[in-house]
C-alpha positions as CSV (number, residue, x, y, z in Angstrom):
1,M,46.0,40.7,33.0
2,K,45.1,44.3,33.6
3,N,43.8,45.3,37.0
4,I,40.8,47.7,37.3
5,Y,39.9,49.4,40.6
6,I,36.3,50.5,40.5
7,V,35.7,53.1,43.2
8,N,32.3,54.1,44.6
9,M,30.8,55.6,47.7
10,T,27.5,54.1,48.7
11,S,24.3,55.7,49.5
12,R,20.7,54.7,48.8
13,S,21.5,55.3,45.1
14,I,23.5,52.0,45.2
15,R,20.1,50.3,44.8
16,Y,19.2,52.4,41.9
17,G,21.1,54.2,39.1
18,I,24.7,54.1,40.2
19,G,24.3,50.7,41.7
20,T,23.1,49.4,38.4
21,Y,25.9,51.1,36.6
22,I,28.6,49.6,38.9
23,R,27.2,46.0,38.4
24,Q,27.4,46.5,34.6
25,L,31.0,47.9,34.8
26,I,32.1,44.9,36.8
27,R,30.5,42.5,34.4
28,C,32.0,44.4,31.4
29,A,35.5,44.5,32.9
30,Q,35.4,40.7,33.6
31,H,34.3,40.0,30.1
32,A,37.2,42.1,28.9
33,G,39.6,39.8,30.8
34,M,40.5,42.2,33.6
35,K,40.9,41.5,37.3
36,V,38.3,43.6,39.1
37,H,38.8,45.2,42.5
38,Y,35.7,47.0,43.8
39,V,36.5,49.7,46.3
40,L,33.3,50.6,48.2
41,I,33.2,53.3,50.9
42,S,30.0,52.0,52.6
43,D,27.7,52.8,55.5
44,E,26.7,49.1,55.6
45,V,30.0,47.8,57.0
46,K,31.4,48.4,60.5
47,E,35.1,47.9,59.8
48,F,37.5,47.6,56.9
49,E,37.2,44.2,55.2
50,V,38.4,42.4,52.2
51,E,36.5,39.6,50.5
52,E,36.7,37.7,47.2
53,K,33.3,37.1,45.7
54,D,32.4,35.8,42.2
55,G,36.0,36.6,41.0
56,V,35.9,40.2,42.3
57,R,38.0,41.4,45.1
58,H,35.8,43.7,47.4
59,L,37.6,46.3,49.5
60,N,34.9,47.6,51.9
61,I,35.6,50.8,53.9
62,P,33.1,51.9,56.5
63,L,31.4,55.2,55.5
64,S,30.3,56.1,59.0
65,S,33.8,55.9,60.4
66,Y,35.3,58.2,57.7
67,Y,32.4,60.5,57.0
68,G,30.7,61.0,60.3
69,N,28.9,64.1,61.3
70,G,30.8,67.1,62.6
71,Y,33.9,66.9,60.3
72,S,35.2,70.1,58.8
73,L,36.1,70.2,55.1
74,N,39.8,70.1,56.0
75,A,39.2,67.0,58.2
76,L,37.3,65.3,55.3
77,I,40.3,66.0,53.0
78,K,42.7,64.3,55.5
79,I,40.3,61.4,55.9
80,E,40.2,60.8,52.1
81,E,43.9,61.0,52.0
82,S,44.0,58.4,54.7
83,I,41.8,56.1,52.7
84,A,44.2,56.4,49.8
85,Y,47.0,55.3,52.1
86,L,44.9,52.4,53.5
87,L,44.6,50.9,50.1
88,K,48.4,50.8,49.5
89,E,48.7,47.2,50.4
90,Y,46.0,46.2,47.9
91,I,46.9,48.2,44.8
92,L,49.6,46.8,42.5
93,D,52.6,48.8,41.4
94,D,51.7,48.6,37.7
95,D,51.5,51.3,35.0
96,G,48.6,49.3,33.4
97,N,46.3,49.9,36.4
98,I,42.9,51.5,35.6
99,F,41.1,53.4,38.4
100,H,37.4,54.0,37.5
101,F,35.8,56.6,39.8
102,N,32.0,57.3,40.0
103,I,31.8,60.2,42.5
104,M,33.2,63.6,41.6
105,R,33.0,65.1,45.0
106,Q,35.9,62.8,46.2
107,E,38.4,65.3,44.8
108,A,40.9,64.8,47.7
109,L,40.8,61.0,47.3
110,I,41.2,61.1,43.5
111,S,44.0,63.6,43.8
112,R,45.9,61.6,46.4
113,M,45.5,58.3,44.6
114,K,46.7,59.8,41.3
115,K,49.9,61.0,43.1
116,Q,50.4,57.7,44.9
117,Y,49.6,55.0,42.4
118,K,50.5,54.2,38.8
119,G,47.8,53.9,36.2
120,K,45.1,55.7,34.3
121,F,42.2,57.5,36.0
122,V,38.7,57.3,34.5
123,L,35.7,59.3,35.9
124,T,32.1,58.7,35.0
125,V,30.0,61.8,35.6
126,H,26.7,60.4,36.9
127,Y,25.5,63.8,38.1
128,T,26.8,67.2,39.1
129,E,25.9,69.0,42.3
130,W,25.0,72.2,40.5
131,S,22.7,70.5,38.0
132,F,20.9,68.6,40.8
133,E,20.5,71.7,42.9
134,L,19.4,74.0,40.1
135,L,17.5,71.3,38.1
136,G,19.9,71.7,35.2
137,D,19.3,75.4,34.8
138,R,22.5,76.5,33.0
139,K,21.4,80.2,32.9
140,K,21.1,80.2,36.7
141,L,24.5,78.6,37.1
142,K,26.1,81.3,34.9
143,Q,24.5,84.0,37.1
144,I,25.9,82.4,40.3
145,L,29.4,81.9,38.9
146,N,29.5,85.6,37.8
147,K,28.6,86.7,41.4
148,R,31.2,88.0,43.8
149,P,31.7,85.4,46.6
150,D,30.9,87.9,49.3
151,R,27.5,88.5,47.8
152,M,26.4,84.8,47.5
153,D,24.0,83.2,49.9
154,F,24.7,79.8,51.4
155,R,23.1,77.9,48.4
156,E,24.9,79.9,45.8
157,S,28.2,79.5,47.6
158,Y,27.6,75.7,47.7
159,V,26.8,75.6,44.0
160,S,29.9,77.7,43.1
161,N,32.3,75.7,45.3
162,S,31.1,72.4,44.1
163,F,31.3,73.5,40.4
164,R,34.9,74.7,40.9
165,R,35.8,71.4,42.7
166,D,34.3,69.4,39.9
167,K,36.1,71.4,37.3
168,K,39.4,70.6,38.9
169,V,38.6,66.9,39.0
170,L,37.6,66.8,35.4
171,N,40.4,68.9,34.0
172,E,43.4,68.1,36.3
173,H,42.8,64.6,37.8
174,A,40.9,62.5,35.3
175,D,42.7,61.1,32.3
176,R,39.5,60.1,30.6
177,V,35.9,61.2,31.4
178,V,32.7,59.2,30.6
179,A,29.5,61.2,29.9
180,I,26.4,59.1,30.3
181,A,24.2,61.3,28.0
182,Q,24.7,63.9,25.2
183,H,23.5,66.8,27.4
184,S,26.1,65.7,30.0
185,Y,28.8,65.6,27.4
186,D,27.8,69.1,26.3
187,D,28.1,70.4,29.9
188,I,31.5,68.8,30.5
189,V,33.0,70.2,27.3
190,G,31.0,73.5,27.1
191,I,30.6,74.6,30.7
192,Y,33.6,73.0,32.4
193,G,35.9,73.5,29.5
194,T,37.2,69.9,29.5
195,D,39.3,68.8,26.5
196,P,36.8,67.0,24.2
197,G,39.6,64.6,23.3
198,K,39.4,63.0,26.7
199,V,35.6,62.9,27.0
200,T,33.7,59.8,25.7
201,L,29.9,59.6,25.4
202,I,28.7,56.1,26.5
203,N,25.0,56.1,27.2
204,N,23.8,54.1,30.2
205,A,22.2,50.9,29.1
206,L,20.4,47.8,30.4
207,P,20.3,44.1,29.5
208,D,17.1,43.1,27.7
209,K,14.5,41.6,30.0
210,Y,11.4,42.0,27.8
211,R,9.2,39.0,27.1
212,H,6.3,38.9,24.8
213,L,3.1,37.8,26.4
214,S,-0.1,36.5,24.8
215,A,-3.3,38.1,25.9
216,Q,-4.0,35.1,28.0
217,Q,-0.6,35.2,29.7
218,R,-0.9,38.9,30.4
219,D,-4.3,38.4,32.0
220,A,-2.9,35.6,34.2
221,L,0.0,37.7,35.2
222,R,-2.3,40.6,36.1
223,A,-4.4,38.3,38.2
224,R,-1.3,37.3,40.2
225,Y,-1.0,41.0,41.2
226,N,-4.7,41.5,41.8
227,L,-5.2,43.5,38.6
228,S,-8.2,42.9,36.4
229,P,-7.8,42.4,32.6
230,D,-9.7,45.5,31.7
231,E,-8.1,48.0,34.1
232,N,-5.9,50.8,32.8
233,V,-2.6,50.3,34.5
234,I,-0.1,53.2,34.9
235,I,3.3,52.5,36.5
236,F,5.9,54.7,38.3
237,A,9.2,53.3,39.6
238,G,11.8,55.0,41.7
239,R,12.5,56.7,45.1
240,L,9.6,58.5,46.6
241,D,11.3,61.9,46.7
242,E,10.0,65.3,45.8
243,V,12.5,65.6,42.9
244,K,11.0,62.4,41.4
245,G,7.6,64.2,41.0
246,I,5.6,61.5,42.8
247,A,3.3,64.0,44.5
248,I,2.5,65.5,41.1
249,L,1.7,62.1,39.7
250,I,-0.7,61.1,42.5
251,R,-2.6,64.4,42.1
252,A,-2.6,63.8,38.3
253,F,-4.0,60.3,38.8
254,R,-6.9,61.6,40.9
255,I,-7.8,63.9,37.9
256,L,-7.5,60.9,35.6
257,L,-9.9,58.9,37.7
258,G,-12.6,61.4,37.0
259,R,-12.4,60.5,33.3
260,Y,-11.3,56.9,33.5
261,P,-12.4,55.4,36.9
262,N,-11.3,51.9,35.9
263,S,-7.6,52.8,36.3
264,R,-4.9,51.7,38.7
265,L,-1.6,53.4,39.6
266,I,1.4,51.3,40.6
267,V,4.0,53.1,42.7
268,A,7.0,50.9,42.8
269,G,9.7,52.3,45.2
270,E,10.5,53.1,48.8
271,G,10.4,56.4,50.7
272,E,8.1,58.5,52.8
273,F,4.5,57.3,52.2
274,K,2.7,59.5,54.8
275,E,2.4,62.7,52.7
276,L,1.7,60.6,49.5
277,L,-1.2,58.9,51.2
278,A,-2.7,62.4,52.0
279,H,-2.5,63.2,48.3
280,A,-4.3,59.9,47.5
281,F,-7.0,60.4,50.1
282,G,-10.2,58.7,49.0
283,D,-8.5,56.8,46.2
284,W,-6.2,54.5,48.2
285,G,-7.7,51.4,46.6
286,K,-6.7,52.7,43.2
287,V,-3.0,53.2,44.1
288,M,-0.8,50.2,44.7
289,F,2.3,51.2,46.9
290,T,4.7,48.2,46.5
291,G,7.7,49.5,48.6
292,Y,11.1,48.3,47.4
293,I,10.7,45.3,45.1
294,G,13.2,43.1,43.3
295,Q,13.9,43.4,39.6
296,R,11.9,40.3,38.6
297,T,8.7,41.6,40.2
298,L,9.3,45.0,38.7
299,N,9.7,43.4,35.2
300,D,6.4,41.6,35.8
301,L,4.7,44.9,36.6
302,Y,6.1,46.6,33.5
303,S,4.8,43.6,31.4
304,V,1.2,44.2,32.6
305,A,1.2,48.0,32.6
306,D,-0.3,50.2,29.8
307,I,1.6,53.4,30.4
308,G,4.9,54.3,32.1
309,V,5.3,57.7,33.8
310,V,8.6,59.4,34.8
311,P,7.7,62.8,36.2
312,S,11.1,63.6,37.7
313,L,11.8,67.3,38.0
314,H,15.4,66.5,37.1
315,E,17.3,63.4,35.8
316,E,20.8,63.3,34.6
317,F,19.9,60.2,32.6
318,G,17.0,58.0,33.8
319,Y,17.3,54.2,33.9
320,V,13.6,53.9,34.6
321,A,12.7,55.5,31.3
322,I,14.7,53.0,29.3
323,E,13.5,50.1,31.4
324,M,9.9,51.1,30.4
325,M,10.9,51.5,26.8
326,M,12.5,48.1,26.9
327,H,9.2,46.6,28.0
328,R,7.4,48.3,25.0
329,L,5.7,50.9,27.2
330,P,4.8,54.4,25.9
331,V,6.5,56.7,28.4
332,I,5.4,60.1,29.6
333,V,8.3,62.1,30.9
334,N,8.9,65.6,32.2
335,A,10.8,67.4,29.5
336,T,13.9,67.9,31.5
337,T,17.6,67.3,30.7
338,G,18.2,63.5,30.4
339,L,14.6,62.5,30.1
340,A,13.9,64.7,27.1
341,E,16.9,63.2,25.4
342,I,15.8,59.6,25.9
343,V,12.1,60.0,25.0
344,D,11.2,61.6,21.7
345,H,8.0,63.5,21.9
346,E,5.2,62.1,19.8
347,I,7.5,59.3,18.5
348,N,8.1,56.9,21.4
349,G,6.4,58.8,24.2
350,L,5.1,62.2,25.3
351,H,6.8,65.2,26.9
352,V,5.0,67.2,29.6
353,F,6.2,70.4,31.3
354,L,6.2,70.2,35.1
355,K,7.2,72.8,37.7
356,R,8.6,72.5,41.1
357,G,6.9,73.7,44.3
358,K,3.6,73.3,46.0
359,H,2.2,76.5,44.4
360,N,2.7,74.8,41.0
361,L,1.2,71.5,42.0
362,R,-2.3,72.0,40.5
363,Y,-0.8,73.2,37.1
364,S,1.7,70.3,37.0
365,A,-0.9,67.7,37.9
366,G,-3.2,69.0,35.2
367,E,-0.4,68.9,32.6
368,L,0.5,65.3,33.5
369,A,-3.1,64.1,33.7
370,G,-3.6,65.5,30.2
371,G,-0.8,63.3,28.8
372,M,-2.2,60.2,30.5
373,I,-5.8,60.9,29.4
374,R,-4.6,61.4,25.8
375,L,-2.9,57.9,25.7
376,L,-5.9,56.2,27.3
377,F,-8.2,57.9,24.9
378,N,-6.1,56.8,21.9
379,P,-5.0,53.1,22.2
380,D,-3.6,53.1,18.6
381,L,-1.3,55.9,19.5
382,R,-0.4,54.1,22.7
383,L,0.6,51.0,20.9
384,E,2.6,52.9,18.2
385,L,4.6,54.8,20.8
386,G,5.3,51.6,22.7
387,R,6.6,49.8,19.6
388,N,8.8,52.8,18.8
389,A,10.0,53.0,22.4
390,R,11.3,49.4,22.2
391,K,13.0,50.1,18.8
392,K,14.9,53.0,20.3
393,Y,15.9,50.9,23.3
394,L,17.3,48.2,21.0
395,S,19.1,50.7,18.8
396,R,20.7,52.9,21.5
397,Y,20.3,51.6,25.1
398,S,20.9,47.8,24.9
399,I,23.7,46.5,27.0
400,R,25.6,45.4,23.9
401,H,26.3,49.1,23.0
402,F,27.5,49.9,26.5
403,D,29.9,46.9,26.6
404,E,31.4,47.6,23.2
405,K,32.1,51.3,23.9
406,M,33.4,50.7,27.5
407,K,35.7,47.9,26.4
408,S,37.0,50.1,23.6
409,L,37.7,52.9,26.1
410,Y,39.6,50.6,28.4
411,Q,41.7,49.2,25.5
412,T,43.0,52.7,24.7
413,L,44.4,53.2,28.2
């Protein structure tokens, strides 16, 4: 039996994208007959602990102890090297070991473990620091990389240093690299110069949770959540961060209400509500803030919604978009990186073009409102886009495709 060590460092994203991915990796590896060890560097444990749960050995390392405030870069490198040593008792001396990392910035940990332990090292690129910081602007990245270090400001220096660190991880430490989207694959091969022979494109995917509801069942489910049968329901799901475009959405919804007053916006996610409430002033009764909710409740809300909206200013992939498509929702997305790849304009959703910054808020809100108004005005288009959205989910983003490709990758190691 092969042993696989899935390594991750937790943050609030563990509840969202990367957390979903880790759970799918664990399930996939178990189905492939491997013994799974999950190494989690976490801020939710106080001391190093080992526990066996559902056939998975969990090795939990306290994040706060190792990544506290005030550490220099050199100190952090030594700490990551210490973590590699700490795991020595729990990692078998076996050439068949697989180490699957999910955070690129742990360069020192990956480097030390590769020197210390036998096996193959896989890295999934969930995001890159430069792409997040520059919202995927490749032209801006090239300008920064061509600058002399002594002429860079702090932000440019951060982008340059993180890019060079990631390049080293991809090209020197990883035996195989997983790209979660085509644009990510293109960046890894084209910008980082990684050998395409060791890069595999495996799209993120989700298990199918769609259930067909009759009109009567849908009305009953709406009633459970205090939604009337004739309301136009728009749904957003995700963290309430600026980069998720939530302030733009709420301003856009206020514009929409001027045209379609019988509408409701569901905001499913957690974060800072105070500023958002200011944007929704006077229309609070039309906006449902759920806070963090479980997947079953979220699936219910998708089932009763009419339109899904993902106005993120940047997404490396976008689980929420394929969740909405799974539930047969037409999806309006900002035409950025991963989202533009998932949703095909005028086929299974709509693209809008949003801009960052408060000075662009009015323009972006108008752009997004226009997309929502168009779909509410044309129910036939809305239904057609929704049908096509589900078809694309089934053909490309169902969990079956993910499992087949990931198992195939593991078998080659």
